C-alpha positions as CSV (number, residue, x, y, z in Angstrom):
1,X,6.1,16.4,20.0
2,X,9.3,13.8,19.0
3,X,9.7,10.8,20.8
4,X,13.0,8.4,20.1
5,X,12.0,4.4,20.1
6,X,14.6,2.2,20.3
7,X,14.1,-1.1,17.6
8,X,13.5,-3.9,19.7
9,X,15.1,-5.7,16.9
10,X,17.2,-4.8,13.6
11,X,18.3,-7.2,11.3
12,X,20.6,-6.0,8.4
13,X,21.6,-8.0,4.5
14,X,23.5,-6.9,2.3
15,X,22.0,-7.6,-1.1
16,X,25.2,-6.8,-3.1
17,X,28.5,-7.7,-3.1
18,X,29.9,-4.4,-3.7
19,X,31.9,-2.3,-1.1
20,X,28.9,0.4,-2.1
21,X,26.2,-2.2,-2.7
22,X,22.2,-1.8,-1.4
23,X,21.8,-2.5,2.4
24,X,18.4,-3.8,3.6
25,X,18.2,-2.5,6.6
26,X,14.9,-4.4,8.5
27,X,13.4,-3.1,12.5
28,X,10.8,-4.6,15.2
29,X,9.2,-1.6,17.4
30,X,7.4,-2.4,20.2
31,X,3.9,-1.3,19.4
32,X,2.8,-1.2,23.7
33,X,5.4,2.1,23.7
34,X,2.7,4.4,21.2
35,X,-0.5,5.4,22.9
36,X,-2.3,7.0,19.5
37,X,-1.7,6.5,16.7
38,X,1.4,8.8,15.0
39,X,4.0,8.6,12.6
40,X,8.1,6.8,12.9
41,X,10.8,8.1,11.0
42,X,13.5,5.5,10.2
43,X,17.1,6.9,9.8
44,X,20.1,5.9,8.1
45,X,23.8,7.2,7.8
46,X,27.4,6.2,6.9
47,X,30.3,7.8,5.9
48,X,28.7,8.2,2.1
49,X,25.6,10.0,3.1
50,X,22.6,10.0,4.4
51,X,18.3,9.2,4.3
52,X,15.6,9.3,6.1
53,X,11.9,8.0,4.8
54,X,8.7,8.7,7.3
55,X,5.7,6.1,8.8
56,X,2.1,6.8,9.4
57,X,-0.1,4.8,11.7
58,X,-2.9,4.2,13.2
59,X,-4.7,1.5,16.1
60,X,-7.8,0.1,15.1
61,X,-10.2,0.0,17.5
62,X,-9.8,1.3,21.6
63,X,-7.1,-1.5,22.1
64,X,-4.9,1.4,23.1
């Protein structure tokens, strides 16, 4: 089951003066929207291409 979760805060940092340089995106997601362990997929795309990365997470203890 996949449930889209919007980022709480997104910051973009252009680390190059070249228009084709590296672009770094930082996102913070509110963990109160999750009830169990899971995977978050980050997707990035522009006119040239697209990329994605997956991150697994687990909650410690019984707080969730």
